[in-house]
C-alpha positions as CSV (number, residue, x, y, z in Angstrom):
1,M,-37.5,31.3,-72.3
2,T,-36.9,27.8,-71.1
3,D,-38.4,24.6,-72.5
4,V,-40.4,22.5,-70.0
5,D,-40.4,18.8,-70.3
6,F,-43.9,17.4,-69.6
7,R,-43.0,13.8,-70.2
8,Q,-43.3,11.5,-67.2
9,S,-39.9,10.2,-66.2
10,S,-41.2,7.6,-63.7
11,P,-40.8,3.9,-64.7
12,P,-43.9,2.1,-65.9
13,V,-45.9,0.5,-63.1
14,S,-45.2,-3.2,-62.9
15,G,-48.1,-5.4,-62.3
16,P,-48.4,-9.1,-62.1
17,Q,-46.7,-10.8,-64.9
18,T,-48.9,-12.9,-67.1
19,T,-47.9,-16.5,-67.7
20,N,-49.7,-18.9,-69.8
21,L,-49.9,-22.7,-69.5
22,A,-46.9,-23.3,-71.8
23,D,-44.7,-21.1,-69.6
24,I,-45.8,-23.0,-66.5
25,L,-45.2,-26.3,-68.1
26,E,-41.8,-25.3,-69.4
27,R,-40.8,-24.1,-65.9
28,V,-42.1,-27.3,-64.2
29,L,-40.3,-29.6,-66.7
30,D,-37.1,-27.5,-66.4
31,K,-37.0,-27.4,-62.6
32,G,-39.0,-30.5,-61.8
33,I,-41.7,-30.9,-59.2
34,V,-42.2,-33.5,-56.5
35,I,-45.6,-34.5,-55.3
36,A,-45.6,-36.8,-52.2
37,G,-48.4,-38.2,-50.1
38,D,-49.5,-41.1,-48.0
39,I,-52.9,-42.8,-48.0
40,K,-53.6,-44.8,-44.9
41,V,-56.7,-46.9,-44.1
42,D,-57.2,-47.9,-40.5
43,L,-60.0,-49.8,-38.9
44,L,-60.3,-49.7,-35.1
45,D,-56.6,-48.7,-34.8
46,I,-55.6,-51.6,-37.0
47,E,-53.7,-50.6,-40.1
48,L,-55.3,-52.2,-43.1
49,L,-53.6,-50.5,-46.0
50,T,-50.9,-47.9,-46.6
51,I,-50.1,-46.5,-50.0
52,R,-47.1,-44.2,-50.3
53,I,-47.1,-42.0,-53.4
54,R,-44.0,-40.2,-54.7
55,L,-44.3,-38.5,-58.0
56,F,-41.5,-36.6,-59.7
57,V,-42.5,-34.6,-62.8
58,A,-39.7,-33.3,-64.9
59,S,-38.1,-33.4,-68.4
60,V,-35.8,-36.3,-69.2
61,D,-32.7,-34.0,-68.9
62,T,-33.8,-32.8,-65.5
63,A,-34.5,-36.3,-64.3
64,K,-31.1,-37.4,-65.5
65,K,-29.5,-34.5,-63.6
66,A,-31.3,-35.7,-60.5
67,G,-29.9,-39.2,-61.0
68,I,-33.1,-40.8,-62.2
69,D,-32.6,-43.0,-65.3
70,W,-34.4,-46.3,-64.6
71,W,-36.0,-46.3,-68.0
72,E,-32.6,-46.8,-69.6
73,N,-32.2,-50.1,-67.7
74,D,-35.7,-51.5,-68.1
75,P,-35.8,-54.0,-71.0
76,A,-39.5,-53.2,-71.5
77,L,-38.8,-49.6,-72.1
78,S,-35.4,-49.5,-73.7
79,S,-34.2,-51.5,-76.8
80,R,-30.6,-51.2,-75.6
81,A,-31.5,-52.7,-72.2
82,S,-33.5,-55.4,-74.0
83,R,-30.4,-56.3,-76.1
84,N,-28.3,-56.3,-73.0
85,A,-30.7,-58.6,-71.2
86,L,-30.8,-61.0,-74.2
87,R,-27.0,-60.9,-74.3
88,D,-26.7,-61.7,-70.6
89,E,-29.2,-64.6,-70.9
90,N,-27.3,-66.0,-73.9
91,R,-24.0,-65.8,-72.1
92,A,-25.5,-67.6,-69.0
93,L,-27.0,-70.3,-71.3
94,R,-23.7,-70.9,-73.1
95,E,-21.8,-71.2,-69.9
96,R,-24.4,-73.7,-68.6
97,L,-24.2,-75.7,-71.8
98,E,-20.4,-75.8,-71.7
99,E,-20.6,-76.9,-68.1
100,L,-23.0,-79.7,-69.0
101,E,-21.0,-80.8,-72.0
102,S,-17.7,-81.0,-70.0
103,K,-19.2,-83.4,-67.5
104,T,-19.1,-87.2,-68.0
105,P,-22.4,-89.1,-68.3
106,D,-22.2,-90.2,-64.7
107,E,-22.0,-86.6,-63.5
108,L,-25.0,-85.3,-65.4
109,P,-28.2,-84.6,-63.4
110,E,-31.1,-86.9,-64.1
């Protein structure tokens, strides 16, 4: 007598994968997303206002890979950029002071 295998050998039916908000957010930050649009206000074929909106949502690492790093050079957002801005301003002021001190009294601006 032979044994009969009644187990189903077919693979499980795959349905839509469930994703939660954290998975979607992780994917968006990892890959990045661009939202672009224009708002135009015309009155009698005269353009009154145009607003162009470009929004790039991504993680910092993804943005750096895309070549976007403006926050690193903005003195309002980066302490390193702020120090560099102060250093550049100090250098310019010292050069201007040396220039003024090297001039004779006749050459000085009034």
